[in-house]
Residue, then its C-alpha position, 0 to 999 in steps of 0.5 A: x773614722x771614729x776618732x776623726x768623728x770624735x774630733x769633729x764633734x769636739x770642735x763643734x761643742x767647743x764652738x757652741x760653748x764659745x758662742x754661748x759664753x759670748x752671750x752676755x750683755x757688756x753694758x749691763x751686769x744686772x741681766x740674764x742672757x740666753x741664746x736661741x737655736x739661731x745663735x741670737x742672744x737675748x738679754x733681760x733685766x734681773x727680776x723682770x722681762x724687760x729686754x735690754x739693748x746691750x749696744x747702748x747704756x741701760x736707763x738709770x731707772x731700770x738699773x736702780x730697779x735691777x739693783x734693788x731687786x738683787x740687793x733685797x734678795x741678798x740682804x732683805x729676805x725676811x725683812x719686808x720693811x727694810x727699805x721703807x721711807x729711807x732717804x735716797x733708797x727706793x725701788x723706782x717706777x719706770x715707764x715703758x721707755x725706761x725713764x723714771x715716772x714723774x711720781x714715785x711712791x714707797x710702801x709707806x704711801x709716801x710719794x715724791x716728784x723726780x726729775x729725769x735723774x731720779x732725784x727727789x723733790x719735796x715729799x707728800x702722800x699718795x694725793x701728790x700730783x706731778x705734772x711732768x717729768x722735769x728734764x735734767x739738762x746740766x750735770x756738773x762732776x767734780x773729781x779730786x785725784x790722789x796726790x802724785x809726785x807730778x800733775x798730769x799733762x793738762x791736754x792729756x788728762x782732758x783728752x783721756x776723759x773725753x775719750x772715756x765719755x765718748x767710747x765707754x759711755x757712748x756720749x756724743x761729744x756735743x754734750x761734753x760742754x767742758x773738761x777742766x783740770x787743775x791738779x788735783x781737781x778735775x771738773x766736767x760739765x755735761x750739757x744736754x738741753x735736747x737729745x735725739x732718741x738714739x743719744x744716751x741721756x747725760x743722767x745715765x752717763x753720769x750714773x754709769x761713771x759714778x759706779x765706775x769711779x766707785x769700783x762697782x761697775x755696771x759693765x760686765x768688764x772693768x776699765x781703769x781710768x788712765x792717762x798715758x798709761x798712769x792710773x787716774x785714782x779718784x779719791x773724791x767725787x761730787x755730782x751735781x744736777x741742774x734742771x731745765x726748769x723748776x718742777x711743779x707739783x700739787x699736794x692736797x693738804x689733808x688736814x685743811x682739805x685744800x690744794x696748794x701748788x708749790x713751786x720749788x725754785x731752783x737756780x739754773x745755770x747757763x753755758x758760763x756756769x762756774x763752781x761758785x755758782x754751783x756751790x751757791x745753788x747747792x746751799x739753797x738745798x732745793x734739790x739734794x743729790x741722794x744718789x751719791x750715797x744711795x748704795x752706801x746707805x743700803x750696805x750700811x742698812x744691810x750690815x745692821x739687819x740680823 
């Protein structure tokens, strides 16, 4: 009887251990998960008590915050000024819903306005007022894969990418405006003028995608991009963001004690946007894409610190 009891106890412990191991957030590795007595698994962000919905993507703002907390703990202990006023590197303030607050500031009292992708506009001091969080409605992704003896089949490549965005990033197909492939160039256009509450934001999708391409996935499981079983190795990535309207902010000039409203005019794009238009828009330099270099800058900075 005792051996039988021991076997049953072992099975119970094995099942409990397996259930505990399954208590993890598949869509966000920057979480701490725990299982209660009822078997319910709850996950919260690293460094905060924010509960995470692991059935969908975590917002970019919350991801950046979790990453910064983790990086500062690893590399910047004893260096409180290590992240002060460095372009592209900041610990964002997020709304309760997880989106970026329209105005962001760092410990040096430098502030700036951002869009829903967290991209900066002109900087100011703490008197800077950002009227609203301007929505990023168009994201243009440009990829170049490594040289191959033969190009991928165009329909197969397009379908593989479409399936990736729909299944892995949970993006509704109506927001995938175009996917074009002309070896080795891949162009992806995400268009989201409006979205329902249950839809993922294209800014979050682009961030997850970027991290996957850079082999620094936010997911707890890595996924290799393949076309008919052949790996699609990317050697260059560019992501461009276009807002639905120009952002406005008000900045008080301390020397003259006056307020000036500065309108940053951006080139917007419609359905028929082309590569030439995107590049022309970039040359205006009204909005710079800082996120592509964020983590590289952090890593470079951490290596310089004693």
